[in-house]
Structure formats: structure tokens, C-alpha cells
VEXMITI-146665 format. One record per residue (C-alpha): residue in three letters; y, z, x. Coordinates in steps of 0.05 Angstrom, whole numbers. Example, Ala and Ser with C-alpha at 12.3 -4.5 7.8 and 13.67 -1.06 7.14 Angstrom:
% VEXMITI-146665
{rec ALA, {-90, 156, 246}};
{rec SER, {-21, 143, 273}};
***
This chain:
% VEXMITI-146665
{rec UNK, {3760, 1393, -4234}};
{rec UNK, {3834, 1396, -4255}};
{rec UNK, {3850, 1416, -4326}};
{rec UNK, {3920, 1391, -4336}};
{rec UNK, {3952, 1392, -4269}};
{rec UNK, {3936, 1384, -4195}};
{rec UNK, {3907, 1444, -4153}};
{rec UNK, {3949, 1471, -4097}};
{rec UNK, {3922, 1478, -4030}};
{rec UNK, {3935, 1552, -4005}};
{rec UNK, {3896, 1549, -3938}};
{rec UNK, {3861, 1498, -3896}};
{rec UNK, {3805, 1505, -3840}};
{rec UNK, {3810, 1487, -3770}};
{rec UNK, {3797, 1413, -3779}};
{rec UNK, {3851, 1411, -3831}};
{rec UNK, {3809, 1404, -3894}};
{rec UNK, {3827, 1446, -3954}};
{rec UNK, {3794, 1516, -3954}};
{rec UNK, {3828, 1551, -4015}};
{rec UNK, {3863, 1524, -4076}};
{rec UNK, {3900, 1548, -4136}};
{rec UNK, {3893, 1521, -4206}};
{rec UNK, {3938, 1540, -4261}};
{rec UNK, {3905, 1554, -4330}};
{rec UNK, {3953, 1574, -4387}};
{rec UNK, {3985, 1639, -4369}};
{rec UNK, {3934, 1655, -4313}};
{rec UNK, {3912, 1625, -4248}};
{rec UNK, {3843, 1605, -4217}};
{rec UNK, {3832, 1613, -4142}};
{rec UNK, {3780, 1562, -4114}};
{rec UNK, {3748, 1578, -4049}};
{rec UNK, {3710, 1522, -4008}};
{rec UNK, {3637, 1546, -3995}};
{rec UNK, {3643, 1605, -4041}};
{rec UNK, {3614, 1657, -3993}};
{rec UNK, {3677, 1693, -3969}};
{rec UNK, {3673, 1751, -4018}};
{rec UNK, {3600, 1763, -4025}};
{rec UNK, {3572, 1833, -4006}};
{rec UNK, {3546, 1807, -3937}};
{rec UNK, {3604, 1768, -3919}};
{rec UNK, {3662, 1811, -3940}};
{rec UNK, {3658, 1853, -3879}};
{rec UNK, {3659, 1792, -3830}};
{rec UNK, {3723, 1772, -3796}};
{rec UNK, {3782, 1787, -3840}};
{rec UNK, {3751, 1768, -3907}};
{rec UNK, {3764, 1839, -3938}};
{rec UNK, {3837, 1835, -3914}};
{rec UNK, {3843, 1768, -3946}};
{rec UNK, {3813, 1793, -4007}};
{rec UNK, {3864, 1853, -4011}};
{rec UNK, {3923, 1805, -4002}};
{rec UNK, {3899, 1764, -4059}};
{rec UNK, {3892, 1822, -4105}};
{rec UNK, {3959, 1849, -4082}};
{rec UNK, {3994, 1787, -4096}};
{rec UNK, {3957, 1768, -4162}};
{rec UNK, {3951, 1834, -4200}};
{rec UNK, {4015, 1863, -4231}};
{rec UNK, {4032, 1937, -4233}};
{rec UNK, {3984, 1976, -4277}};
{rec UNK, {3931, 1919, -4274}};
{rec UNK, {3860, 1922, -4263}};
{rec UNK, {3807, 1889, -4220}};
{rec UNK, {3740, 1877, -4252}};
{rec UNK, {3671, 1862, -4211}};
{rec UNK, {3619, 1820, -4249}};
{rec UNK, {3562, 1856, -4223}};
{rec UNK, {3516, 1836, -4277}};
{rec UNK, {3519, 1766, -4252}};
{rec UNK, {3489, 1796, -4187}};
{rec UNK, {3438, 1832, -4222}};
{rec UNK, {3469, 1899, -4205}};
{rec UNK, {3481, 1932, -4279}};
{rec UNK, {3465, 2003, -4295}};
{rec UNK, {3447, 1975, -4365}};
{rec UNK, {3392, 1935, -4339}};
{rec UNK, {3323, 1958, -4367}};
{rec UNK, {3259, 1924, -4333}};
{rec UNK, {3217, 1952, -4393}};
{rec UNK, {3254, 1902, -4438}};
{rec UNK, {3219, 1843, -4402}};
{rec UNK, {3151, 1865, -4432}};
{rec UNK, {3181, 1882, -4500}};
{rec UNK, {3212, 1810, -4507}};
{rec UNK, {3166, 1772, -4559}};
{rec UNK, {3180, 1708, -4519}};
{rec UNK, {3132, 1734, -4461}};
{rec UNK, {3075, 1743, -4507}};
{rec UNK, {3085, 1680, -4545}};
{rec UNK, {3085, 1642, -4477}};
{rec UNK, {3021, 1681, -4456}};
{rec UNK, {2989, 1659, -4523}};
{rec UNK, {3008, 1589, -4511}};
{rec UNK, {2980, 1586, -4442}};
{rec UNK, {2914, 1619, -4464}};
{rec UNK, {2907, 1568, -4520}};
{rec UNK, {2919, 1511, -4473}};
{rec UNK, {2869, 1536, -4425}};
{rec UNK, {2814, 1546, -4476}};
{rec UNK, {2826, 1476, -4504}};
{rec UNK, {2818, 1450, -4433}};
{rec UNK, {2754, 1486, -4421}};
{rec UNK, {2723, 1468, -4487}};
{rec UNK, {2747, 1395, -4483}};
{rec UNK, {2741, 1375, -4409}};
{rec UNK, {2690, 1425, -4379}};
{rec UNK, {2614, 1415, -4378}};
{rec UNK, {2587, 1483, -4402}};
{rec UNK, {2513, 1463, -4397}};
{rec UNK, {2485, 1459, -4324}};
{rec UNK, {2454, 1393, -4314}};
{rec UNK, {2379, 1387, -4319}};
{rec UNK, {2340, 1396, -4253}};
{rec UNK, {2292, 1337, -4241}};
{rec UNK, {2227, 1365, -4214}};
{rec UNK, {2185, 1318, -4171}};
{rec UNK, {2111, 1323, -4158}};
{rec UNK, {2098, 1356, -4088}};
{rec UNK, {2070, 1309, -4030}};
{rec UNK, {2006, 1323, -4000}};
{rec UNK, {2039, 1354, -3940}};
{rec UNK, {2078, 1402, -3990}};
{rec UNK, {2014, 1424, -4026}};
{rec UNK, {1982, 1439, -3959}};
{rec UNK, {2043, 1478, -3934}};
{rec UNK, {2050, 1518, -3998}};
{rec UNK, {1976, 1532, -3999}};
{rec UNK, {1980, 1557, -3930}};
{rec UNK, {2039, 1602, -3949}};
{rec UNK, {1998, 1631, -4003}};
{rec UNK, {1938, 1642, -3959}};
{rec UNK, {1981, 1676, -3904}};
{rec UNK, {2012, 1723, -3957}};
{rec UNK, {1942, 1744, -3985}};
{rec UNK, {1893, 1745, -3928}};
{rec UNK, {1900, 1800, -3874}};
{rec UNK, {1925, 1771, -3806}};
{rec UNK, {1866, 1794, -3766}};
{rec UNK, {1821, 1758, -3813}};
{rec UNK, {1860, 1695, -3804}};
{rec UNK, {1851, 1701, -3726}};
{rec UNK, {1779, 1709, -3735}};
{rec UNK, {1775, 1647, -3775}};
{rec UNK, {1813, 1609, -3723}};
{rec UNK, {1764, 1635, -3670}};
{rec UNK, {1703, 1617, -3710}};
{rec UNK, {1728, 1546, -3715}};
{rec UNK, {1741, 1542, -3642}};
{rec UNK, {1673, 1568, -3623}};
{rec UNK, {1641, 1524, -3675}};
{rec UNK, {1674, 1463, -3644}};
{rec UNK, {1653, 1482, -3576}};
{rec UNK, {1583, 1498, -3597}};
{rec UNK, {1575, 1425, -3628}};
{rec UNK, {1603, 1393, -3566}};
{rec UNK, {1559, 1339, -3532}};
{rec UNK, {1505, 1371, -3488}};
{rec UNK, {1463, 1312, -3474}};
{rec UNK, {1422, 1326, -3535}};
{rec UNK, {1407, 1399, -3521}};
{rec UNK, {1413, 1457, -3566}};
{rec UNK, {1481, 1482, -3589}};
{rec UNK, {1511, 1540, -3552}};
{rec UNK, {1512, 1608, -3581}};
{rec UNK, {1574, 1652, -3575}};
{rec UNK, {1555, 1686, -3514}};
{rec UNK, {1534, 1625, -3478}};
{rec UNK, {1602, 1595, -3499}};
{rec UNK, {1639, 1651, -3466}};
{rec UNK, {1602, 1645, -3403}};
{rec UNK, {1616, 1569, -3403}};
{rec UNK, {1687, 1581, -3415}};
{rec UNK, {1691, 1632, -3356}};
{rec UNK, {1662, 1579, -3310}};
{rec UNK, {1701, 1520, -3332}};
{rec UNK, {1751, 1491, -3284}};
{rec UNK, {1797, 1469, -3342}};
{rec UNK, {1809, 1540, -3365}};
{rec UNK, {1862, 1577, -3326}};
{rec UNK, {1847, 1650, -3311}};
{rec UNK, {1913, 1676, -3350}};
{rec UNK, {1889, 1631, -3410}};
{rec UNK, {1824, 1666, -3408}};
{rec UNK, {1850, 1736, -3404}};
{rec UNK, {1893, 1722, -3462}};
{rec UNK, {1839, 1690, -3503}};
{rec UNK, {1794, 1750, -3492}};
{rec UNK, {1847, 1801, -3510}};
{rec UNK, {1866, 1768, -3576}};
{rec UNK, {1792, 1758, -3588}};
{rec UNK, {1776, 1831, -3579}};
{rec UNK, {1839, 1852, -3622}};
{rec UNK, {1820, 1807, -3681}};
{rec UNK, {1749, 1828, -3689}};
{rec UNK, {1760, 1902, -3681}};
{rec UNK, {1825, 1902, -3728}};
{rec UNK, {1871, 1922, -3669}};
{rec UNK, {1937, 1896, -3655}};
{rec UNK, {1938, 1828, -3690}};
{rec UNK, {1950, 1768, -3645}};
{rec UNK, {2009, 1721, -3665}};
{rec UNK, {1976, 1667, -3707}};
{rec UNK, {2023, 1612, -3682}};
{rec UNK, {2010, 1627, -3609}};
{rec UNK, {1936, 1634, -3617}};
{rec UNK, {1932, 1569, -3654}};
{rec UNK, {1971, 1533, -3599}};
{rec UNK, {1928, 1565, -3545}};
{rec UNK, {1863, 1544, -3581}};
{rec UNK, {1886, 1473, -3596}};
{rec UNK, {1906, 1465, -3523}};
{rec UNK, {1841, 1495, -3498}};
{rec UNK, {1799, 1451, -3549}};
{rec UNK, {1833, 1385, -3531}};
{rec UNK, {1827, 1400, -3455}};
{rec UNK, {1754, 1417, -3460}};
{rec UNK, {1733, 1358, -3501}};
{rec UNK, {1769, 1309, -3457}};
***
């Protein structure tokens, strides 16, 4: 902005627009450079910017004069002490204000007490499932397998035989071996798991045993 007179155009760009101006101020002069990037550290070595700067100094500085560089404005001062940042009382006042604001927000807007958990009565299926889980953790696996076999053979022994007496365990095995609905591989698997369960050998997988027994029972009672 002009102070008390007009600026003088010293140079123009390729499009004819003013690029460098001179402003008189008292006994001195101010040079205005359009864009302000000609004499930065990065741009000084480009094109002929250094020669332009030397010509300006030669034409403006009198004999015995001096050229001063304001490095402090660029953050390059030997007197700069980074430790002063942490010794500044304004830093710690700012930190205390932020902590006080955060504490006020926590106490005023945050629910410190967790919401109460509503516990509902378990359903019948849930009670059966939890009871089964408890039994499975406390009863040995071969005893569980034996109980499944006992239930299976009891069911087959009570099957309708036309009013005749119930089958014993050996008679039931013989009946299974000659029944057309029992596949040979199923009978072999059943005998193997039965032997392991009653002599505490390698325990059969309970889920697979239950599926096999249910399948055979349904097929035999059809």
C-alpha cells in the first residue's frame, strides 16, 4: 500500500504485468517483489536471481554500508534455545487448563457407573444344556458312553416281541448281527466303541456315538 506517494515499477514479467516495484519512505526505499519467492534460500540459485540480488545491493548500499539478513524470521538463529519452550510458564498453564477442562467433562458428562445387568430366568432348554455341561465336566467319558449303551440296549430289549420275554444283552447282540437294517460297518463300529467303553479303553466320541445309536434305534423300531 502506498504511504504518501506512488510506487515505481522497476521490472515487468513476460505478460507485461509489474513484477518489482520501488516505494520511497522517508530517506529510504522499499523494494516490493511480486510473489516474494525470488530471494529465498531455495530460489536464490535458480535462473539469475542471485545476480539480480547482487545488482540491487550494489545499487542501493552506499560505500561502507552493510547488508543484514533477518535469519531469525526464518528460525535460523544461533540464540534460539529449544529448552526455553519447556521453561515457559504459559505452556504449563495451558496444560493445566486442558486437564481441568477434561476432568470437568469426565465428571459432568461421562457415566462412571456401569449399567446394571438384567438377569433373566433361564429357559427349560437352557437348564437342560447347562446341566448337561455340568455332567460332562464331572463324569468320566467312558461312563457316559456306558450310560448311552445301557439306554440303547434297554430300549431294544423292551421292543415289541409279540408278548414274549424281553431280550437279554447277548440275545440283543445276536439280533443286531442278523438284522438287515444294520449295516456291517455300523455293527463293527458299534462293537468297537462298546468294547472301549466297558474296558475303559480309548473313549469313543460321545457325539458320534449318540448319533449312531439314535440312527440305529430309529431304524430298528420302524
